[in-house]
C-alpha positions as CSV (number, residue, x, y, z in Angstrom):
1,X,-42.9,-31.4,3.7
2,X,-39.6,-31.5,5.2
3,X,-36.8,-33.7,4.1
4,X,-34.6,-35.4,6.6
5,X,-31.1,-36.1,5.6
6,X,-30.1,-39.5,6.2
7,X,-26.9,-40.0,8.4
8,X,-24.7,-40.9,5.3
9,X,-25.7,-37.4,3.9
10,X,-24.8,-35.8,7.1
11,X,-21.5,-37.4,7.1
12,X,-20.9,-36.6,3.8
13,X,-21.9,-32.8,4.3
14,X,-19.6,-33.0,7.3
15,X,-16.6,-34.4,5.6
16,X,-16.9,-31.9,2.7
17,X,-17.2,-28.8,5.2
18,X,-14.2,-29.9,6.7
19,X,-12.2,-30.7,3.3
20,X,-13.3,-27.0,2.3
21,X,-11.9,-25.3,5.4
22,X,-8.6,-27.5,5.4
23,X,-8.4,-26.4,1.4
24,X,-8.8,-22.7,2.7
25,X,-6.4,-23.0,5.3
26,X,-3.9,-24.6,3.2
27,X,-4.0,-21.9,0.6
28,X,-3.6,-19.2,3.4
29,X,-0.4,-21.1,4.8
30,X,0.9,-21.5,1.0
31,X,0.3,-17.8,0.2
32,X,1.8,-16.6,3.6
33,X,4.9,-18.6,3.1
34,X,5.3,-17.6,-0.4
35,X,4.9,-13.8,0.3
36,X,7.3,-14.2,3.1
37,X,10.0,-15.8,1.2
38,X,9.4,-13.5,-1.6
39,X,10.6,-10.4,0.7
40,X,14.0,-9.7,-0.5
41,X,16.8,-9.1,1.6
42,X,18.3,-5.5,1.8
43,X,22.0,-4.6,2.5
44,X,22.7,-1.1,3.4
45,X,26.5,0.2,3.8
46,X,26.9,3.3,5.8
47,X,30.0,5.3,6.5
48,X,30.3,8.9,7.9
49,X,31.8,11.3,5.5
50,X,35.7,11.5,5.4
51,X,37.8,14.1,6.7
52,X,36.8,17.6,6.2
53,X,38.8,20.9,5.8
54,X,38.6,22.8,9.1
55,X,36.7,26.2,8.5
56,X,35.0,27.7,11.4
57,X,33.2,30.3,9.2
58,X,31.3,27.4,7.0
59,X,29.1,24.6,8.1
60,X,29.7,23.2,4.4
61,X,33.3,22.1,4.2
62,X,35.0,20.4,1.5
63,X,37.1,17.3,2.1
64,X,40.6,17.5,3.0
65,X,43.3,15.7,1.4
66,X,43.1,12.9,3.7
67,X,39.5,12.9,3.1
68,X,40.0,12.5,-0.4
69,X,42.1,9.5,-0.1
70,X,39.6,7.9,2.1
71,X,36.8,8.6,-0.6
72,X,38.9,6.8,-3.0
73,X,39.7,4.2,-0.6
74,X,36.1,3.3,-0.5
75,X,36.4,2.4,-4.3
76,X,39.0,-0.1,-3.6
77,X,37.0,-1.6,-0.7
78,X,33.4,-1.5,-2.0
79,X,34.3,-1.8,-6.0
80,X,33.0,-5.1,-6.3
81,X,30.0,-5.1,-4.3
82,X,27.2,-4.5,-6.9
83,X,26.0,-1.4,-5.4
84,X,22.7,-0.2,-7.1
85,X,22.0,3.1,-5.2
86,X,24.0,5.8,-3.4
87,X,22.7,8.3,-1.0
88,X,24.2,11.2,0.7
89,X,23.1,14.3,2.4
90,X,23.1,17.8,1.0
91,X,26.6,18.8,2.4
92,X,29.7,19.0,0.2
93,X,31.7,16.7,2.4
94,X,28.9,14.1,2.2
95,X,28.6,14.2,-1.6
96,X,32.4,14.2,-2.2
97,X,33.0,11.2,-0.2
98,X,30.2,9.4,-2.3
99,X,31.5,11.0,-5.5
100,X,34.4,8.4,-6.5
101,X,32.3,5.4,-5.7
102,X,29.3,7.0,-7.9
103,X,31.7,7.5,-10.8
104,X,33.0,3.7,-10.3
105,X,29.3,2.7,-10.7
106,X,28.0,5.2,-12.8
107,X,25.2,6.1,-10.3
108,X,23.7,9.4,-9.6
109,X,24.1,10.4,-5.7
110,X,20.5,10.9,-4.5
111,X,20.6,13.8,-2.0
112,X,18.7,13.2,1.3
113,X,18.0,16.0,3.9
114,X,20.4,15.4,7.0
115,X,17.8,16.2,9.5
116,X,15.3,13.7,7.7
117,X,16.2,10.0,8.5
118,X,12.4,9.1,7.5
119,X,12.9,10.5,3.9
120,X,15.7,8.1,3.2
121,X,14.4,5.1,4.7
122,X,11.2,5.7,2.6
123,X,13.4,5.8,-0.5
124,X,15.4,2.7,0.4
125,X,12.4,0.8,1.4
126,X,10.2,1.8,-1.7
127,X,12.9,1.9,-4.5
128,X,15.8,-0.2,-3.1
129,X,14.3,-3.4,-1.3
130,X,16.3,-6.4,-2.2
131,X,19.1,-4.3,-3.2
132,X,22.7,-3.1,-2.0
133,X,22.6,0.6,-0.9
134,X,25.5,2.9,-0.1
135,X,24.7,5.8,2.2
136,X,27.1,8.7,3.3
137,X,25.9,10.3,6.5
138,X,27.1,12.1,9.8
139,X,28.6,11.4,13.2
140,X,25.1,11.4,14.6
141,X,22.6,10.4,11.7
142,X,24.6,7.0,10.6
143,X,23.9,5.4,14.1
144,X,20.3,6.8,13.7
145,X,19.8,5.3,10.2
146,X,21.3,1.9,11.5
147,X,18.5,1.9,14.5
148,X,15.7,3.0,12.1
149,X,16.8,0.1,9.9
150,X,16.2,-2.5,12.7
151,X,19.8,-2.7,14.0
152,X,21.5,-2.0,17.6
153,X,21.4,1.5,18.5
154,X,25.0,2.8,18.4
155,X,26.1,6.1,20.0
156,X,27.2,9.2,17.9
157,X,30.5,8.6,16.0
158,X,33.3,10.7,17.8
159,X,34.0,13.6,16.1
160,X,37.5,12.5,15.3
161,X,36.6,9.3,13.8
162,X,36.3,8.6,9.9
163,X,37.2,4.9,9.2
164,X,34.0,3.0,10.6
165,X,32.0,1.5,7.7
166,X,28.7,-0.5,9.0
167,X,27.1,-3.2,6.9
168,X,23.5,-3.7,7.5
169,X,21.6,-6.6,6.3
170,X,18.0,-6.2,6.7
171,X,16.2,-9.6,6.7
172,X,12.9,-10.5,5.3
173,X,11.3,-10.3,9.0
174,X,12.3,-6.7,9.5
175,X,15.3,-7.5,11.9
176,X,18.5,-6.5,10.5
177,X,22.1,-7.6,11.7
178,X,25.1,-5.1,11.4
179,X,28.8,-5.6,10.9
180,X,31.2,-2.7,12.0
181,X,34.5,-2.8,10.2
182,X,37.4,0.0,9.5
183,X,38.7,1.1,5.9
184,X,41.4,3.3,4.9
185,X,43.8,4.9,7.2
186,X,43.2,4.6,10.9
187,X,41.7,7.6,12.8
188,X,41.9,9.1,16.2
């Protein structure tokens, strides 16, 4: 014996199926929206290391007096920014540039390999999402990090320039906006 459905039952079943589809679609939209807006905005502040002592016999120079003054200037300029993490490469000049600011905030300087931008980005994305991060790099690595964060491709910083400061805002979508500023005594 086959049961036949009445037109009224068929209409009811069709409406029920469409209501269930709309409920599922609505839930997907709500969850997609919530996950998009729950992604935090990350701010990365980058500088090239400050002026170094010129020593042709060493590739790991200390900061010069001008470089030490510039490193102190970072405390004045960035002292109220609420920095959550500080990264610098393995070289003394980057560590010494970051130290006054690290001391101000009571933060350790996380050492990253100057030749491994990927490692730095993994640290920032996994441990500092939604935070304000300070990075001290080199004339060639700072533009590389900016581009890897989603910003524009800047040329390498000239060897005689030490006064550039870049603020990279990485938005929820993964796109980034960069503001380039100057700090401390003008160079070049």
